[in-house]
N, C-alpha and C positions, 0 to 999 in steps of 0.2 A: 318651218323655222329651222335655223342652223345654230348649233352650239359648238363652242370651242373648249376643249379640256386642256388644261395646262398644269404641269407639276410646279408647285410654288414652295417657297420657304415657309416653314410652319409659323403660324400666328399665335398670339397670346390666347390661350383657351378662354380665360375669363372675359376677354374683349369680344370674341366672336360668340360666346355663349350669351352675353348681354345683347348683342346685336340681334341674334335669332330670337331670343326669348321676348324681347320687348316689341319688336315690329315685324319679325319675319317668321321663320320656321326653324325649330330646334328639336333634334332628336340626338341625345348623347348617352352612349353606353360607357361603361368603365374603360373600354378599349378605343372607341371611335366617337368623335364629335362631328355631327353633320348639321350644317347651318345653311339655310336658304335666306336670301335677303334681296333687297331691291324691289322692283315692281313685280306684279304677277304676270309672267310671260304667257302662260296658257293654263287652261283648266279643262279637265275631262269630267263631264257631268255623268254621274251614275243615277239617271233619272228614275230607274226602277228599283233603286237600292242595291245593296251588295248582292242580294239574292238572285236578281235577274239580269243585271247589267253585265254584258260580256264583250263589249266593244272597246274597253279601256285600253287594252294592249295595242290594238291597231292604231288608236289615236296617239299613243306614246311613240310608237315606231315611225310615225310620219316625220318626226324630227331627225335631222341629220347631225351626227356627231363627228367632229374632226379634232386633230391635235394630238397631244401626247397619249401614250397608252396609260391605262390605269385599271385598278380592280373594280369589281362590281360596286355600284352606288356612287361612282365618281363622274358619271356622264350626265345624260338626261334623267333627272330625278324628279319624281312627283311625291309630294307630302300629302298626308290627309289625317284628319280626325273624323271618323265615321260614326254615325249614330248606332246605339245599341240595337234598335229595331232594324233588322236586316232588310226590310222592305221600304225603309224611309230613304228619301233621296240623299245623296252625298256627292262629294266632288274631290277629285285629285287635283292638286295645285302644283304647277311647275314654276319655280321662282326664276327671276332674271339671272341670279348668281347662286351658286351653291359651292360651299367649301366643305371638303371632307378631310379630316385630319386624324391620324392615328396617334396613340400615346407613345409610339416609337419614333415620332418626328417626321413622318411622311405626310404630305399634304397635296391636295389637288383642288383646282378651281375649275368649275364649269360655268361658262358665261354665254349668254345669248349673243349671237353674232352682231357686232356693231356696238355692243355695250362695253365701255372701257373705263368707267369711273368707279370700279368696285372698291379701290383703296379709299376713296372719299367716304364711302359708307363706314368702313372700318375705323378710319381716323376720326370720325365724328361721334363715336360712341362715348356716352357719358356713363361712368361707373355708377351702379345702383347704390344709393345711400339710404333708402327708405327703411325705417324700422317697422316692427310689428305695431299694429294700431289697436285702440280700444273699440268696443262695439257701439254702434248707434242703434242697431236693431238685429233681432235674431228670432227665427221661427223654425220649428221642426215640422216636416211633413212625411209621414204621419208623426204624431207625438210619441214620446217614448212608451207611454201606456198603450197607445193604439198599436204600436209596432209589436210589443210583446203579445198583445191579443191576436194580431195577425199571424205571428209565429205559432201560437197555440192552435189556431184554425188550420194552418198548414200541416202541423204535426198530426192532427186527426185525419186529414186526407191521406197523408203518407202512411199512417197505420192501417188504413183501409186498402192500401196497395193501389190507389188510383194513380199515383205517380211515385217515382223512386227518389227524387230529390228536387228541391227548388231553392233558388237563392233569392232571398227577400232583402231589399235595400230600403233605406230611408234617406231623406234629404234634409239639409239644413240650409236656409236662405238667410242672408243678412246684409248689412251695410256697415261701412266704417267712415270716419270723417273725411279722409283724403282719397283721391283716386289711387287705386292699387297699381303698383309697378310690378309687372310680371317678372322683370329681370331680377328684382330683389328676392322674389319668391324662389326663382330658379337658383340663385346663388346660395340661399339658405338650404335648399333641398340638396344641392350638390355636396354640401358639407355634412348634412344630417343622414343622408341615405346614399352613401358612396357606391353600393353595389347595385342600385336600381338604375333604370333607364330614365333619364331626365327628358321631359318634353315640354314644349310650349308651342302651341299650334293655333292658328285662327280657325274659327268655326263658321259655318255658312250662315248662322244667325247673328253674326257681328260681334261675338264674344271671343274670348281667348281661353283655351284650356291648358293649364299649366300644372305639372305634377311630376311624380317620380314613381313609375310603375315597376313592380318586382316581377311581373309575369309575362314571359315571352309566349305569345300565341303561336307564331311561326317565323322561322328564319329559312329563306329559300336561297340556295346557291346551286344553280344548275339542276342536276337530277336529284340533289339531296335536300332534305329539310330537317329541321330540328324544332321541337316544341318543349316547353318546360312548364307544364301546368302546376299550379299551386292550389291546394285545398287542405283544410285542417289548420287551425290557428290557435295559438295561445298567447295571451298578453304577457309581456316581460316587465316586471316592476323595475323602476329606475334604481340604479346603484346596487343591483343584486346580480351575482353571477348567474347566467342563464342555464347552466348545465342541468340542474334538476328539472327545470321547466321543459327543456328540450327532451329529456329522458321520458318525462310524463307524456309528452305529445307523441313520441314514437311508440308508446304503449297504449294510447287511448283508442279503444274500440270504435267509439263514435267518429273520431277524426280520421282513423285509418279507413273506415268504411266510406266516409265522405270523399276522401282522396282517391280511393280505389275506383269509385264510380266514375270520376273524371278521367283517370288514366285509361280505364277499360274502354270508355266511350271513344276517346281519341284513337287508340290503337285499332279499334274495330272499324272506324271510319276510314283511316288511312290504309288499312289492309285491303280495302275494296279497290284502291287505285294505285298502290305502290307495291313493288315486288318484295322488298325487304323492309320489315317494320320491327323495331326492337325497342324495349323499354327497360329501364333499370329494374332489377328484381325487387329492390326495397327502396322506399322513399328516403330522401335525405332531408336534413333540416336547412331551411333558408332563414337566416337570422337577420332581422332588420333592427331598427333602433328601439322599437317598443313592442314588437310582436315577432313571433317565429311561425313559419309555415312549413308544412310538408310539401316537398317538391320532388318531381321525377322527370328525368330527361328522357325524351322519346325521339328516336331518329328513324328516318325512312329514306329509301333510295329507289329510283326507277331505273331499269335497265333498257327500256324501250326508247325509240327515237322521239316520241312525243312526251314531253314532260309538262306538268302543270306549272303555270306561273304562280307568283305569290298571291294574286287575287283569286285564282282558282282554288287554292288551298284555303283561303279565308272563307270562300263560299261553302266549302265542305265543313269547316270547323265551327264557325261563329254562328250563334253563341255556344261555347262549350258549357258543360254543366258546372264548370267552375264559377260561372256568372249567370247561368240560366237555369237549366234543370233537365231532367229526363222523365218522360219523353219530352223533347224540345217544345213541340207545339202546345201540349197540355200544360207544361210548366209555364210557358209564356202567357197563356190565358190566365193562369192563377196570379202571376206577377201583375198583370194589368188590373186584375180585380182588386188586389190587396194593397198595392203600393200607392194608389191615389194620384200619382204624378208621373208623367212620362219621364223616363230616365234621360232622354236626350243623348248626350255623348258619354255619360257615365257607363263604363263597362263595354263601350264600343271599341273596335280596333283602331289603333293609331300607329303611324309609322311612315315608311317610304317604300317605293317601288321604282325600279329603273326600266329603261326601254327593253332590256333583255329579259325581264320577268323576275329578276332577283329582287329581294327585298326583305325587310324585317318589320314585323308587326307585333305590337304589345297590346295588352288589354288596358283600357283607359281607367286605371284605378289610382287611388291615393292622389287625386288631383282636385283642383278648384277651378270652376268657371268664373271668369271675372269680366265685368263691364263697368268701367269707371269706378265708383265707390261700392258697387254691389257685387256680391259673390254668391255662389251656389256650390255646395259640395255634397257628396254621397258616400255612403258606406253600406256594405251588405254582408250577409252571413249565409253560409250554406246550411240549409235545413234538411235534416233527415229524420227518420222516425224516432231516433233517440234524443233529439234536440230538446234542450230546456229553454223555454221562452225568455226567462230572465237572463240566463247566460248569453244568449244570442243578442239580446238588447245591449248588454254590457260590452260585448265584442264590437258592435257597431259604434257604441259611444267612444270606445278607445280609439277606433280607427278614425272617426271624425275629429277627435281631439288632436290626433297627430297631424292630420291634413291642415286643420285650421290654425295650428300653432305657427305655421309659416306666415299667416296673415295677421293673426290676432295675438294679443297678450295672453288672454285666457279665453277658454270656451266655457261659458256658464250655462 
């Protein structure tokens, strides 16, 4: 297939956000909004999952790109929301059209050769008007009491030094009276979580995953990559200055331990394949609307002629101990035993990659999977030997409430 890249005048961000969120592909950072729309032009199947599929880049590079010059991510671009299970099948999806627009006013359109009706898609967008809805049904899997019990079981295993850390999550499933408009969720999230990366992506099971992730798994630009793992959390009460809570988080032995485990793991893995790897000496605070996290920027660079593409780096890193555990395989076995329900796309990688191997991938957090009137959301907490089961349960409750407030009036 042939694609044509054209520099265009900037479009209304709220219009193309709605277009991508409702029926297409949307990944929006505070600096760049990237929107795919139109029909599915091509897809690359990762039949063996992220862990074993290595032919994706060859498939992407089969496509020819002509037209104007542009930066990474403005040519042949594939989007994806991939499962948490690295061995579960996934797919990369290349849309007929892709608009990449910066907050400084530069914009590019990539279009499948022979497709010329892209403006009709933009002009037909209806602004989202749907308000939050009341509940028709709601269930937790596991229940709050079962979740706290599972954390207690995990703490005993951690104290016996069988594993170093595990992230345990729980799900909430429910329904509302009217079909959920993902574009309305996206618009609310853009206002509520302006420093997060907004996403709305179709999944291979026919649903749509929409949310706002604060955690960059990897950004690849040529020989350089960046990661920004988050681990260690405190809830921020409404209408209260967060300073004292942030100070407490920076001095919390439990949270600093949990965070250091993640950073050390990523640095160790990257050091096996990159020449230069560096991490900030001390974590910083990442403040969201209702919680604050500890975060550390990690960078790496390769000096050799052969550099890893963004999918290669994903294979190395996912799942990090920010969403899985250490050791990876034993933590995953414990997750499967205690959580009772397959995570699906929760905590899986989501983002984009281009035919040059550049890309950006975030962890699928703080999102809701929707299908018509039904929804599913997840939240997890990092468990270490110092964890308190009740505190971890409350942390997941707070996270779930934030996610579902974009869909519901109240979480009961």
